[in-house]
C-alpha positions as CSV (number, residue, x, y, z in Angstrom):
1,X,-134.5,-51.7,-39.1
2,X,-134.6,-50.1,-42.5
3,X,-133.7,-46.7,-41.1
4,X,-130.9,-48.2,-39.0
5,X,-129.4,-49.7,-42.1
6,X,-129.6,-46.3,-43.9
7,X,-128.0,-44.6,-40.9
8,X,-125.1,-47.1,-40.9
9,X,-124.6,-46.7,-44.6
10,X,-124.4,-42.9,-44.2
11,X,-121.9,-43.1,-41.4
12,X,-119.8,-45.5,-43.4
13,X,-119.7,-43.0,-46.3
14,X,-118.6,-40.1,-44.1
15,X,-114.8,-40.8,-44.3
16,X,-115.0,-40.8,-48.1
17,X,-116.9,-37.6,-48.0
18,X,-114.2,-35.9,-45.8
19,X,-111.4,-37.1,-48.0
20,X,-113.1,-35.8,-51.1
21,X,-113.1,-32.3,-49.7
22,X,-109.5,-32.3,-48.3
23,X,-106.1,-33.6,-49.3
24,X,-103.7,-35.3,-46.8
25,X,-100.3,-36.7,-47.8
26,X,-97.8,-38.8,-45.8
27,X,-94.3,-38.2,-47.0
28,X,-90.6,-38.6,-45.9
29,X,-87.1,-39.7,-46.6
30,X,-84.7,-42.2,-45.2
31,X,-80.9,-41.7,-45.6
32,X,-78.1,-43.9,-44.5
33,X,-74.5,-43.3,-45.3
34,X,-71.0,-44.1,-44.1
35,X,-68.5,-41.3,-43.3
36,X,-64.8,-41.3,-42.6
37,X,-63.2,-38.2,-41.0
38,X,-59.6,-37.6,-40.1
39,X,-58.1,-35.6,-37.1
40,X,-61.2,-36.0,-34.9
41,X,-59.2,-35.5,-31.7
42,X,-55.9,-34.1,-30.5
43,X,-54.1,-37.3,-31.3
44,X,-55.1,-37.0,-34.9
45,X,-57.2,-40.2,-35.0
46,X,-59.8,-41.0,-37.7
47,X,-63.2,-42.3,-37.3
48,X,-65.9,-44.1,-39.4
49,X,-69.5,-43.2,-38.6
50,X,-73.0,-43.8,-40.0
51,X,-75.0,-40.6,-40.6
52,X,-78.0,-41.9,-38.7
53,X,-79.9,-38.6,-38.9
54,X,-79.2,-38.4,-42.7
55,X,-75.9,-37.5,-44.4
56,X,-77.2,-36.4,-47.8
57,X,-80.7,-35.4,-46.6
58,X,-82.0,-35.2,-43.1
59,X,-84.4,-38.1,-42.2
60,X,-88.0,-37.1,-41.9
61,X,-91.6,-38.3,-41.6
62,X,-94.3,-35.7,-42.4
63,X,-98.0,-35.2,-42.8
64,X,-99.3,-32.3,-44.9
65,X,-102.6,-31.4,-46.3
66,X,-105.0,-28.8,-47.5
67,X,-108.7,-28.1,-47.6
68,X,-110.6,-26.0,-50.2
69,X,-112.7,-23.6,-48.2
70,X,-114.2,-22.0,-51.3
71,X,-113.8,-18.6,-52.9
72,X,-110.1,-19.3,-53.6
73,X,-109.3,-19.8,-49.9
74,X,-107.5,-22.9,-48.6
75,X,-106.5,-24.2,-45.2
76,X,-103.0,-25.8,-45.0
77,X,-101.2,-27.8,-42.3
78,X,-97.8,-29.5,-42.0
79,X,-96.3,-31.7,-39.3
80,X,-92.8,-33.0,-39.7
81,X,-90.6,-35.2,-37.5
82,X,-87.0,-36.2,-37.7
83,X,-85.6,-39.6,-36.8
84,X,-82.4,-41.6,-36.4
85,X,-82.1,-44.4,-38.9
86,X,-79.8,-46.5,-36.6
87,X,-82.0,-46.5,-33.5
88,X,-85.4,-45.3,-34.6
89,X,-85.3,-42.6,-32.0
90,X,-86.2,-38.9,-32.5
91,X,-83.4,-36.8,-33.9
92,X,-83.4,-34.4,-30.9
93,X,-82.6,-34.6,-27.3
94,X,-85.7,-32.7,-26.1
95,X,-88.2,-35.3,-27.1
96,X,-90.0,-33.0,-29.5
97,X,-92.2,-35.1,-31.8
98,X,-92.6,-32.5,-34.6
99,X,-89.2,-30.7,-34.0
100,X,-88.8,-30.0,-37.8
101,X,-92.0,-28.3,-38.4
102,X,-95.5,-27.9,-36.9
103,X,-97.7,-25.2,-38.6
104,X,-101.2,-24.4,-39.8
105,X,-102.5,-21.6,-41.9
106,X,-104.6,-20.0,-44.6
107,X,-103.8,-19.3,-48.2
108,X,-105.4,-17.4,-51.1
109,X,-104.3,-15.5,-54.2
110,X,-102.7,-12.8,-52.0
111,X,-100.4,-15.2,-50.2
112,X,-100.3,-17.6,-47.2
113,X,-100.1,-17.0,-43.5
114,X,-98.8,-19.9,-41.4
115,X,-98.5,-20.1,-37.6
116,X,-96.3,-22.5,-35.6
117,X,-92.8,-23.9,-35.7
118,X,-91.3,-23.3,-39.2
119,X,-88.2,-22.5,-41.2
120,X,-86.8,-19.0,-40.9
121,X,-87.2,-16.4,-43.6
122,X,-83.4,-16.4,-43.9
123,X,-83.3,-20.2,-44.4
124,X,-85.9,-20.0,-47.2
125,X,-84.0,-17.2,-48.9
126,X,-80.5,-18.8,-48.8
127,X,-82.0,-22.0,-50.3
128,X,-82.1,-20.2,-53.6
129,X,-78.4,-19.7,-53.8
130,X,-76.7,-22.5,-51.8
131,X,-74.7,-24.6,-54.2
132,X,-75.7,-27.9,-52.5
133,X,-79.3,-26.7,-51.8
134,X,-78.9,-27.8,-48.2
135,X,-77.7,-31.3,-49.0
136,X,-75.1,-32.7,-46.6
137,X,-76.5,-30.4,-43.9
138,X,-74.1,-31.5,-41.2
139,X,-71.0,-31.0,-43.5
140,X,-71.5,-27.7,-45.3
141,X,-71.7,-24.3,-43.5
142,X,-75.0,-23.3,-45.1
143,X,-77.3,-24.2,-42.3
144,X,-75.2,-22.3,-39.7
145,X,-75.7,-19.2,-41.7
146,X,-79.5,-19.2,-41.7
147,X,-80.3,-17.1,-38.5
148,X,-81.4,-20.1,-36.5
149,X,-82.8,-22.5,-39.2
150,X,-86.3,-22.6,-37.5
151,X,-88.4,-20.4,-35.2
152,X,-91.0,-21.6,-32.7
153,X,-94.1,-19.5,-32.0
154,X,-93.7,-18.1,-35.5
155,X,-96.2,-16.2,-37.7
156,X,-95.0,-16.1,-41.3
157,X,-96.4,-14.6,-44.5
158,X,-95.4,-15.8,-48.0
159,X,-96.6,-14.0,-51.1
160,X,-95.8,-14.9,-54.7
161,X,-96.2,-12.1,-57.3
162,X,-94.9,-12.9,-60.8
163,X,-91.1,-13.4,-60.4
164,X,-91.0,-12.3,-56.8
165,X,-91.5,-14.3,-53.7
166,X,-91.8,-12.1,-50.6
167,X,-91.7,-13.3,-46.9
168,X,-92.1,-11.7,-43.5
169,X,-92.2,-13.2,-40.0
170,X,-92.7,-12.5,-36.4
171,X,-91.7,-15.1,-33.7
172,X,-93.1,-14.3,-30.2
173,X,-90.6,-14.4,-27.4
174,X,-93.2,-15.4,-24.7
175,X,-91.3,-13.4,-22.0
176,X,-93.7,-12.1,-19.3
177,X,-93.5,-8.4,-18.9
178,X,-91.4,-7.7,-22.0
179,X,-92.9,-8.3,-25.4
180,X,-89.7,-7.6,-27.3
181,X,-87.3,-10.0,-25.5
182,X,-86.8,-13.3,-27.2
183,X,-88.7,-12.2,-30.4
184,X,-87.5,-12.5,-34.0
185,X,-88.6,-10.4,-37.0
186,X,-87.5,-10.9,-40.6
187,X,-88.2,-9.9,-44.1
188,X,-86.9,-11.5,-47.3
189,X,-87.4,-11.7,-51.0
190,X,-86.4,-14.0,-53.9
191,X,-86.5,-13.0,-57.5
192,X,-86.6,-15.9,-60.0
193,X,-86.8,-15.5,-63.7
194,X,-85.5,-18.0,-66.2
195,X,-82.0,-19.0,-65.3
196,X,-81.5,-16.2,-62.7
197,X,-82.3,-16.3,-59.0
198,X,-81.5,-13.4,-56.6
199,X,-82.3,-13.3,-52.9
200,X,-81.9,-11.1,-49.8
201,X,-83.1,-11.2,-46.2
202,X,-82.8,-9.2,-43.0
203,X,-83.5,-10.6,-39.5
204,X,-83.6,-8.6,-36.2
205,X,-84.2,-10.3,-32.9
206,X,-83.4,-10.2,-29.2
207,X,-81.5,-13.4,-28.3
208,X,-80.9,-14.6,-24.8
209,X,-77.1,-14.5,-24.2
210,X,-77.3,-15.2,-20.5
211,X,-78.2,-18.4,-18.7
212,X,-81.5,-20.0,-18.1
213,X,-81.5,-18.8,-14.5
214,X,-80.4,-15.3,-15.4
215,X,-81.7,-14.4,-19.0
216,X,-80.1,-11.4,-20.7
217,X,-81.7,-10.4,-23.9
218,X,-79.4,-8.6,-26.4
219,X,-79.9,-7.3,-30.0
220,X,-79.1,-9.7,-32.8
221,X,-79.1,-8.9,-36.6
222,X,-78.5,-11.0,-39.6
223,X,-78.2,-10.1,-43.4
224,X,-78.0,-12.6,-46.2
225,X,-77.6,-11.9,-50.0
226,X,-76.8,-14.0,-53.0
227,X,-77.8,-15.3,-56.3
228,X,-77.5,-18.2,-58.8
229,X,-77.4,-18.3,-62.6
230,X,-77.9,-21.4,-64.8
231,X,-75.7,-21.6,-67.9
232,X,-77.5,-24.5,-69.5
233,X,-76.6,-27.6,-67.4
234,X,-74.1,-25.6,-65.2
235,X,-75.3,-23.4,-62.3
236,X,-73.1,-20.9,-60.6
237,X,-74.1,-19.9,-57.0
238,X,-72.7,-17.1,-54.8
239,X,-73.8,-16.2,-51.2
240,X,-72.9,-14.0,-48.2
241,X,-74.3,-13.8,-44.7
242,X,-73.3,-11.5,-41.8
243,X,-74.6,-11.7,-38.3
244,X,-73.9,-9.6,-35.2
245,X,-74.8,-10.5,-31.6
246,X,-74.5,-8.0,-28.8
247,X,-73.0,-9.6,-25.6
248,X,-72.7,-8.9,-21.9
249,X,-69.1,-7.8,-22.6
250,X,-68.4,-4.5,-24.5
251,X,-67.3,-6.3,-27.7
252,X,-70.0,-7.8,-29.9
253,X,-69.8,-11.2,-31.5
254,X,-69.7,-11.3,-35.2
255,X,-69.7,-14.1,-37.8
256,X,-69.6,-14.0,-41.6
257,X,-70.1,-16.7,-44.2
258,X,-69.1,-16.6,-47.9
259,X,-69.6,-19.3,-50.5
260,X,-69.5,-20.0,-54.2
261,X,-70.1,-23.2,-56.1
262,X,-70.7,-24.8,-59.5
263,X,-73.3,-27.6,-60.1
264,X,-73.1,-29.5,-63.4
265,X,-76.1,-31.7,-64.5
266,X,-74.1,-34.1,-66.5
267,X,-77.1,-36.1,-67.5
268,X,-80.7,-36.6,-66.4
269,X,-79.6,-38.9,-63.6
270,X,-76.0,-37.7,-62.8
271,X,-75.0,-34.5,-61.1
272,X,-71.6,-33.1,-59.9
273,X,-71.3,-30.2,-57.5
274,X,-68.2,-28.4,-56.2
275,X,-68.2,-25.6,-53.7
276,X,-66.1,-23.5,-51.3
277,X,-67.6,-22.3,-47.9
278,X,-65.8,-19.8,-45.7
279,X,-66.6,-18.8,-42.2
280,X,-65.0,-16.2,-40.0
281,X,-65.9,-15.5,-36.3
282,X,-64.8,-12.6,-34.1
283,X,-64.7,-13.1,-30.3
284,X,-67.4,-15.8,-30.7
285,X,-68.1,-18.9,-28.8
286,X,-67.9,-22.1,-30.8
287,X,-70.0,-24.0,-28.3
288,X,-71.7,-23.3,-25.0
289,X,-68.5,-24.0,-23.0
290,X,-65.6,-23.3,-25.4
291,X,-64.6,-19.8,-26.5
292,X,-63.1,-19.7,-29.9
293,X,-62.0,-16.1,-30.0
294,X,-61.2,-14.9,-33.5
295,X,-61.2,-17.8,-35.9
296,X,-61.5,-18.8,-39.6
297,X,-62.4,-22.0,-41.4
298,X,-62.7,-23.0,-45.0
299,X,-64.4,-26.0,-46.6
300,X,-63.7,-27.3,-50.1
301,X,-66.1,-29.9,-51.2
302,X,-67.0,-32.1,-54.2
303,X,-70.2,-34.1,-54.3
304,X,-71.5,-36.7,-56.8
305,X,-75.2,-37.7,-57.1
306,X,-76.8,-40.4,-59.2
307,X,-80.5,-40.8,-59.3
308,X,-81.5,-44.4,-59.5
309,X,-85.1,-43.1,-59.8
310,X,-87.1,-40.0,-59.0
311,X,-87.1,-41.1,-55.4
312,X,-83.9,-43.0,-54.8
313,X,-80.4,-41.4,-54.8
314,X,-76.9,-42.8,-54.5
315,X,-74.4,-40.2,-53.3
316,X,-70.7,-39.7,-52.5
317,X,-68.6,-36.7,-51.5
318,X,-65.1,-35.7,-50.4
319,X,-64.5,-32.6,-48.3
320,X,-61.5,-30.8,-46.8
321,X,-61.7,-28.4,-43.8
322,X,-59.0,-26.0,-42.9
323,X,-58.9,-24.2,-39.5
324,X,-57.2,-21.2,-38.3
325,X,-57.2,-19.1,-35.1
326,X,-59.6,-20.2,-32.4
327,X,-61.1,-23.0,-34.5
328,X,-57.6,-24.6,-34.8
329,X,-56.6,-24.3,-31.1
330,X,-59.6,-25.5,-29.2
331,X,-62.6,-23.6,-30.5
332,X,-64.3,-26.8,-31.8
333,X,-64.8,-30.3,-30.3
334,X,-62.0,-31.6,-32.6
335,X,-59.2,-30.0,-30.6
336,X,-55.9,-28.6,-31.9
337,X,-56.1,-29.7,-35.5
338,X,-55.6,-27.4,-38.5
339,X,-57.3,-29.6,-41.1
340,X,-59.7,-32.5,-41.5
341,X,-60.6,-34.6,-44.5
342,X,-63.9,-36.3,-44.8
343,X,-65.5,-38.8,-47.3
344,X,-69.0,-40.0,-47.3
345,X,-71.1,-42.4,-49.4
346,X,-74.7,-43.7,-49.0
347,X,-78.3,-44.0,-50.3
348,X,-81.3,-41.9,-49.7
349,X,-84.9,-42.8,-50.5
350,X,-87.9,-40.5,-50.5
351,X,-91.5,-41.6,-50.2
């Protein structure tokens, strides 16, 4: 009996022992906001919606942790799921539980190597010089300029050396008989010193421009450059991205993005950000079924943020989109409109 009691005591102590050697954190954010947008259809009607996946910041529930393996080596993991505030459903139509991120890796003084689904090198580079730092993801043009936002089957290296952060990635295409089809490769770097940030990335991949039944893998390239500089409470940001996609027809698709913005930290709690985003497309499809042809759109946006605490934010914004070419005459789901005005307001809480 004495030995049984000792054994039970030891088993009861094991969870505490495991937690002492590793670190696991549950985190996330919940965002709910109302948005009014004009000219959402050919008749010019307006609509009020709730940004159920997050207006200011995308909703997420995540688990991350690390384990000290000794000798300066750590094991890291991260699992992150997105969800819809209004219904509680996943924020994707494929039913992927950890659609946002699912990765595991090792890290030491020379850097980190992570494997799984994760944000692209271009995404992490552009973050350094996007005026809204990816806030209002469904409104600004920043996410559409990131060479895909995320890659599955991705192996990514991150190294931090003084003022430089360098990244490289390889995403497997998993195409039988052709190890290059469907792959993505990228390199990028961000320089950060004092008030200055500079970044650049290059992505090369073979995207499927055909159909599921008849895949056709064509060359794709993406370049992003930009920078940000803080003049005390005011930060100026500039960015440029250029992507080219070979197609089945002789003429390649091309899209470019440009943006500039100012962010003013009025006080410890209150921030004002204004920005312009421009997007041009050439012989490019705006959706899977609608060909935009050559088109141009511009977004002018002003956003206000008030921090009730370190974790709770009130936000409001007003934006104006102007469309030209294919975007104005049927190249988007809002057909035959040359402008739209949007206003949004809501609350976001992080935990």
